[in-house]
C-alpha positions as CSV (number, residue, x, y, z in Angstrom):
1,M,115.4,-31.0,70.7
2,V,112.0,-31.7,72.2
3,G,110.8,-28.2,71.1
4,F,112.0,-28.8,67.6
5,L,110.0,-32.1,67.4
6,N,106.9,-30.4,68.6
7,L,107.3,-27.7,66.0
8,I,107.6,-30.3,63.3
9,R,104.4,-32.1,64.5
10,H,102.5,-28.9,64.6
11,M,103.6,-28.1,61.0
12,K,102.6,-31.5,59.8
13,F,99.1,-30.9,61.4
14,I,98.8,-27.5,59.8
15,I,100.0,-28.7,56.4
16,T,97.5,-31.7,56.6
17,L,94.6,-29.3,57.4
18,A,95.6,-27.0,54.6
19,I,95.7,-29.9,52.0
20,F,92.4,-31.2,53.3
21,G,90.8,-27.8,53.0
22,I,92.1,-27.3,49.5
23,T,91.0,-30.7,48.2
24,T,87.5,-30.4,49.8
25,N,87.0,-27.0,48.1
26,C,88.2,-28.4,44.7
27,F,85.7,-31.3,44.7
28,A,82.7,-29.3,45.9
29,Q,79.7,-29.3,43.5
30,K,78.3,-26.1,42.1
31,D,74.8,-24.9,43.0
32,T,72.6,-25.8,40.0
33,A,69.9,-23.4,41.1
34,S,71.9,-20.4,40.2
35,T,72.8,-21.5,36.6
36,P,70.3,-21.2,33.8
37,I,68.8,-24.4,32.5
38,D,69.5,-23.8,28.8
39,S,73.1,-23.0,29.1
40,N,74.1,-26.0,26.9
41,T,72.0,-25.1,23.9
42,V,73.4,-24.5,20.4
43,I,71.8,-22.1,17.9
44,V,72.2,-23.2,14.3
45,H,71.8,-20.6,11.5
46,K,71.3,-22.3,8.2
47,D,70.2,-21.2,4.7
48,P,66.6,-22.2,4.1
49,R,67.6,-23.4,0.6
50,L,69.4,-26.3,2.2
51,E,66.1,-27.8,3.3
52,L,64.8,-27.6,-0.3
53,L,68.0,-29.3,-1.6
54,V,67.6,-32.1,1.0
55,K,64.0,-32.7,0.0
56,K,64.8,-32.7,-3.7
57,Q,67.7,-35.2,-3.2
58,A,65.4,-37.5,-1.2
59,Q,62.8,-37.4,-4.0
60,I,65.5,-38.3,-6.6
61,N,66.8,-41.2,-4.4
62,E,63.3,-42.6,-4.0
63,E,62.6,-42.4,-7.8
64,T,65.8,-44.1,-8.8
65,S,65.6,-46.8,-6.2
66,R,62.0,-47.5,-7.1
67,D,63.0,-48.0,-10.8
68,G,65.9,-50.3,-9.7
69,R,63.6,-52.7,-7.8
70,R,60.9,-53.3,-10.4
71,T,60.1,-57.0,-10.5
72,D,57.4,-59.2,-11.9
73,K,56.4,-62.9,-12.2
74,G,58.1,-64.6,-15.1
75,Y,60.6,-67.3,-16.1
76,R,64.3,-68.0,-15.9
77,L,66.4,-70.8,-17.3
78,M,68.1,-73.0,-14.7
79,I,71.5,-73.7,-16.2
80,I,73.3,-75.6,-13.5
81,S,73.0,-76.6,-9.9
82,T,76.3,-78.0,-8.5
83,N,78.3,-78.1,-5.3
84,N,81.5,-77.1,-7.3
85,R,81.9,-73.3,-7.3
86,D,84.4,-73.4,-10.2
87,E,81.9,-75.3,-12.4
88,A,79.2,-72.8,-11.6
89,L,81.5,-69.9,-12.5
90,A,82.5,-71.6,-15.7
91,A,78.8,-71.9,-16.7
92,K,78.1,-68.3,-15.9
93,T,81.2,-67.3,-18.0
94,K,80.0,-69.5,-20.9
95,I,76.6,-67.7,-20.8
96,Y,78.2,-64.3,-21.0
97,T,80.6,-65.5,-23.7
98,Y,77.9,-66.9,-26.1
99,F,75.0,-64.7,-25.0
100,P,76.3,-61.4,-23.9
101,D,72.9,-59.7,-23.7
102,L,71.4,-62.5,-21.5
103,K,71.8,-61.7,-17.8
104,A,73.1,-64.6,-15.6
105,Y,72.5,-65.0,-11.9
106,M,74.6,-67.1,-9.6
107,W,74.0,-67.7,-5.9
108,Y,74.8,-70.1,-3.2
109,Q,72.0,-72.2,-1.6
110,S,73.8,-74.6,0.7
111,P,75.3,-76.9,-0.5
112,Y,74.7,-75.9,-4.1
113,F,75.8,-73.1,-6.4
114,K,73.0,-72.3,-8.8
115,V,73.1,-70.4,-12.1
116,K,70.0,-69.1,-13.8
117,A,69.8,-66.9,-16.8
118,G,67.3,-64.5,-18.4
119,N,64.3,-62.5,-17.5
120,F,61.4,-63.8,-19.7
121,K,57.9,-62.6,-19.3
122,D,56.5,-65.3,-21.6
123,R,57.2,-69.0,-21.4
124,K,57.5,-69.3,-25.2
125,D,60.4,-66.9,-25.2
126,A,62.1,-68.9,-22.5
127,E,61.5,-72.1,-24.5
128,A,63.2,-70.6,-27.6
129,F,66.3,-69.7,-25.5
130,Q,66.2,-73.1,-23.8
131,R,66.7,-74.8,-27.2
132,R,69.6,-72.5,-28.0
133,L,71.3,-73.0,-24.6
134,N,70.9,-76.8,-24.7
135,T,73.6,-77.0,-27.3
136,Y,76.1,-75.4,-24.9
137,F,74.9,-77.2,-21.8
138,P,74.2,-80.9,-22.7
139,K,73.2,-81.8,-19.1
140,G,70.0,-79.8,-19.7
141,V,68.5,-76.4,-19.3
142,F,65.2,-76.1,-17.4
143,I,62.6,-73.4,-17.4
144,M,61.7,-72.2,-13.9
145,K,59.0,-69.9,-12.7
146,D,60.8,-67.0,-10.9
147,V,60.5,-63.4,-9.9
148,I,62.3,-61.5,-12.8
149,E,63.8,-58.0,-13.1
150,V,61.8,-55.7,-15.3
151,K,63.5,-52.9,-17.2
152,S,62.2,-49.5,-16.4
153,G,60.5,-47.8,-19.3
154,K,59.7,-51.0,-21.3
155,G,57.8,-52.8,-18.6
156,I,59.0,-56.2,-19.7
157,D,62.6,-57.5,-20.1
158,D,62.5,-60.1,-22.8
159,E,66.3,-60.1,-23.0
160,I,66.9,-60.8,-26.7
161,N,64.5,-61.6,-29.4
162,P,65.3,-65.2,-30.4
């Protein structure tokens, strides 16, 4: 029986050494000196016309966004300044109902919702519209200096000829 126990102990020792040797070999690092440095590079073959298309699209994007952001000094009509959002939306809707060609702008400037209308280059054009809008907004419509949107091509957005 003692011989059998010694044999089992020796087998445990041999198995432990074998497992240790295998795991040590598995986790060993590779020698980087023998591998080439550029082994992870990728070569891309592309049609040279793609570069021309990308440049043309970038040019088109620049031109269209430049036209979209043309602004100038001018006048807008202050329609309402209220802390009631529904009241501001009703005013904006009323502008679009009675003056569909007049552009209305609404924004929140804490704690007020403000509605302005129009893009007038000249004050006299804004005054003409002010008189017309006063009939729909009896609390008063005020002319404000503002940065206005300018339509591309025309140079000036006078909205509607009163």
